[in-house]
N, C-alpha and C positions, 0 to 999 in steps of 0.2 A: 448547422452539421446536417449534414443528408443522412437520410433515412439508411442507405446501405452502410455509410462510414461508421453510424450508430452503432448497428447490429454488430459490424465486424469488431469493434473497441471493446463489446461486452464480455468476451472470452477473455480478452487480456486484463480487464479489471477484475473478473470473477476468479482466475486462476494465478495471479500474478506473473503472467506471460510477458517478458519483455523480448530483448534480442542480445546478441553475441556477436562480437566481428571476430570471425575466424583468423584473421591475420595478426590482429594484436591481443586477442583473447580479452576484451574489456565488455564489461556487461551494461546495459543501458534499460533503464525503467523510467518513464514508459517507452515502448519500442521505438527505434530509430530506423530510418531507410538507409542513413549514410553514416558511417563511422566517422565521429568528428577529427579524430586522431590520423586514421588511414585516408580517409576522404573517399575518392572513386576507388581507390585499389582494394579496400576493404571488402569483405563479404559479410553481409548481416545475415544472421539466421535466427528463428525463433527458439527462445530459451525459457523454461519454467522455472520459476525461483522456488528454493524450498522453503523459503517463508520464514526464517529466522533472522534475527537481527538484534541490534543494538539502540536505546534511546540515546539520541545525540543532544538534543535538547526539547524541551515542552513547553507549553503553557497551559493554564486551567482557563477554560472559558465559562465565564459567569453570567454573561448574557448571550442572546440567540436570536434568530427569528422565530414567529409563532410555531413553526414547524418543529422546532427542537427545544422549545421551552421545559418540555417535561424530561428532557434529558441533562440540563443544566444542575449543577457545574459537570462540564467533561473536558478530556485531556485531548489535546492535539499536539502530536509529537513529529519531530523528524527522525526517522528510523534509517540507520544505516545496515542495509540487507548484508549479510554474511559474503555474498559474490560481489558487493562493492557500491552500486547505486543508492542514493538517499530518496527517500520517499516522504511525503506528509501524510500521516494517518490519525485516526484516535485510536487511543489506547484505552481499552476497558479495564479500569482499575481505580481504587479509592485514590483521590489527590494525595493523600498522608501516603500512601506507598510506592508513587511513582518515582525514580531517581535516575540521574544522568549515568549511562552506563549499564541500566536494567535491561535484562535479556529478555525478549520477546519474541513470538510466535504469530503468525496470520491465522485468521479464522474469518469464517463466512457469517457475517452477520446482516441484520435488516438496517437499511440505511433511513428509510422512509416511505412515505407513499404519497401518491399523487393527491389523493383525497379520502374521505371516509370510504367511499366504494370504490377507489379508483386502484391504480397499479402500484403493486408495492415493490420497491427498490432494494436489491440486496448488494453488498459488496465485502471487500475486505477490510478489515479491521485488525488489532493487534491485542493481545492478551500477554500478562507476565508469563514467563517461561517458569514453571514451578521447579522442575528438576533440570537442570542445563545438563546435566550427563548424559540424559536421554534422547538427545539430539539424533536425528536420523541422517 
């Protein structure tokens, strides 16, 4: 990946920015340049997702690379955002508490670091939505 492309992708990763087709009103994450339904007649515009969704399925990871060994076991889930797209992300909760259908919200968390004194990476993870009636 080129350096400019890497930096352009950061805002999408950190802010859950995808795209929406103005013709058919479908939402996409990650962003797309062309709507798969409307093809060339569609007009794709940036869209910032609210970050609320539901767990469709999940798995508990008990092994990992050495960089993530301290985090095991951790939960990876497929999340259906309220606007429609599905994405894979880590859910921060006890593996005893997670369940299919659980409401979650996005949060900004540390993902890892390059080395002990290197760059720290941040991104989006999900946490359980404690009070679903207080969604914005």
